[in-house]
N, C-alpha and C positions, 0 to 999 in steps of 0.2 A: 665195744664201740666206741669209737676215740671221742674224745671228751669234746673235741671242737664241732663234730659231728653232730652233738647234741646242743650247743651252743649255737647252730643255725637251726636246725630243726625246732628246739623249742617256743621260739618268737616266730617263726613262721606258722608252725600252729596257732599261735595267741594269734595273730594277724588274721590267717584263713578264717579261724571264728569269729571274729568281728566282723570281715566282710560278709559272711557265708550268713550270720546273724540279721544280717541287714536285708541283701537282695539274691542273696546265692552267691557261689561260685567260689567257694573257698578252695573248692581244687583248683583253682587257677594258680594258688600262691600254694598249698600244700604238695601239690603231688609232684611237680618241680623241685618243688626243695627238697621232697626224697630220694627222687629220682639221681639231683647233683649230690646230694649228701651220702648215700650208699650204691653208689654205682656197680656194685660187685652181688647185690641183691638180685632175686628174680623178681622179673615184675608181677607175677602174681601175688609177691609176699609183701611188696609195696603197697599195692592197690589195697590189698588187706588192711595194712597197718594203717592206711589213710580213711577206710573206711570206721573204723573200730575209733580212730581218734574223732572222727569227723560226727558219728552219729550221737556221741555224749554232747555235742556243741550244739549241735540240730536241734536234741531232743532239751537241752535245758532252753534254746530259744523258744521251742514249742511253749514251751511250759509255762515262760513271761511272756505270752504274747496271750496264751490261754486267761490268764490270771488278769491281764488287762486289757484284753480286744474284747468285744462282742464278736465271738466267733459264729461265722457261716455255718454251722456245723450242717445242714442236711445237702450242701453243696461238696465241704470237707470230707465229710466221712466217706462216701459212696466213692469221690476220687484217690483217697488214700486206699480205701478195701482192692479197687482196681489197678491200682499204679502195685502194691505187694504182688497183688498175683502174676501181673504182665512183668516186670522186671524179673520173673523167673524164666518166664516167656524169651526177654530178649537176652537171657544169659545163656538162654540154651541155642538159639540163632546162632551165636558167635561162631559159633563152628562149623553152620554152612553158608554164611554170609560173610562175603566181604567188609569188611567197616571202615576200607579206604575209599570207596565208592561213597558214602555220606560225605563226606567231607566239605565238598561241593554246595550239598544239597542245605547242609546244615550251615554255611557261610551266607548263605543265599536268605535263609529265615531269619539269620542275626541282623542281616541289614536292612530287612523289612523290618522289625522289630525295632529297629531303633530307630532308622528311619520316619516310620509311623509314629513315633511314641514323640519325636520332635516336633513333627508336624502338628500332631492333635496336642497342643498346649493343654488343654483342661483336661487330658485323656488320664483319670485315675485320679484326678485330683477332689471326688465327690462318690462316697459309696453310696450304687443305687442299685442292687442285687435286678440283674434282668430276667430272672425265670422263675418259675415256679412249680410245684407237682410234679407231675410226671416228667416234663420236658428238662426242670433240672435235675433230676434224678438221670436223666438218658445222658446230657450234656456234663455230668460229672465223673459218670462210669466211663464216658468216653474219653473225656480230658486224662483221668486217671489210667487207662490204658494203654494210650500214645506216648504219655510221660514216663509209665512204669517201665514199658517195651524198652524206648530208650534210654534210661538210665540204667536198665539193663546189659544191654545190648552196647553201648557206649558213653555215655556220662555226662561227659562234659557241659556245662551250661544248663542243666537239668533246673536248677531251682528258679532262674531267671526266666529260663520258656516257662514254669509254672505262674512265677507272678505274672508275665505278659497275657497269657491264654485270662488267667484270671479276674486281668482288668478289663481286655477287650472282648470276651466274649460273656464273663459273669457280670461287668457292672462293679465289680467292687473298686474302691479307691486302692492308691498304692501300699497301705498300711496293712490293712484286710487280705492282698493279696500275696503280703509278704506273709504275715501270718498262716494262711493259710499254706501255702506252700513249705511251711518247716514241718506241717504236721505231715504231707504229704511226702515230703523227704523223709521224713523219720521210717514212715512206712519200707521206702523203697530200699534206705540203709540197712535196715532188720532185714532185710529179704536178702542184700547182697550178703549179711552176717552168715545168714544160715546156709550159705555156700564156703564163704571162708575161713571159719573157726571149723568146722570138721576135717578140712582139708589141711587145715596147719597154716594157714597163709598168711601170718602175721608175726610180728618182733612183740612178744606179751611187753616187754618193762619197756621198751619205744612207745607203743601204743599206749600204755597205760599215763606216761608222761605229756605226750602230744595231746591225750584227751582230758587233759588236766588243764594243760594252758587253750586247746580250744575252748574248752568250757568260760574260765575266763575273759575269754575273748567276744564268746558270743555274751554274756554279762554286758560288757562295754554297749557292744555292737546292737544288743534289745533296747539298751536303755536311751542310746543317741535315736534309734528308730521311734522310739513312744513317746519320748521330750519335742521332737521337730515333726516328726508327721508326715503325711505324704509328700510334702514337696522333697524335704530330704530323701526321702526312700526313691522316689522320681530321679533324682542327681544322680544316685549312688547307682541305679540302676543301666543309667543310659553310661557310664565310666566303667564299670563292669562287663557291659555289651560290646561297648567300643574295644575294651581289654580282647574279649573271646574272639571278635575281628579279625583283631592282627593276629592271633592265636593262630585261629585257624585258616585266615589269607596265606601265614608262614608255613603251615604246615600242609597246605595246596599247592602250593605255586613255589616251594622250593626247588631246586635243583640240587 
């Protein structure tokens, strides 16, 4: 591998880890960087390398959040379990569902999430869980199943969708929503690795180097989120969702 590719990909992995630790969306940085630097590699190999690099950063961010934030485990763990299981179903569905049909729908959902967050300026400022008991379990499993399927089937914006849903439908503030999203994201990433690793879809040395940089970025991102709280996470969330909207609009309407 050319040295110039490493000099490009390692900083990209650091930035991806930083962004992903705060609000998700690290794939916006890391996946295009891999495709730009290594155009001759098979897409499955690049996606596998991306997942291996990002799972370490996401796991590190989840661990640091767990140590510093009072975690809503009764919602987070069922959601993570359902997401793990359904990400397998999403990956299997790739074979018989055309993914391009999802682009306009996802674009619309992203626009809705951004507009709703901008309109409700107090959204996610106070941590006030909205569900208890069996109702909490049901909605947690439903959220995990839907997002897990989406991540296995399509992927981009998974962390941002998780944060919005935890805030909107569970009453979390943005900081707790980001923490919970990291745990669920670890589950979906591990499920993806269970496919990529046995099939050899990864570049071991590059994945290790990018994983180290991703962890470094996640250390910085988690520190920023914990220091500056929900208001900071909300602003970064809107920036990342805005970038996702532009990406999906380009992919959907380009000629």
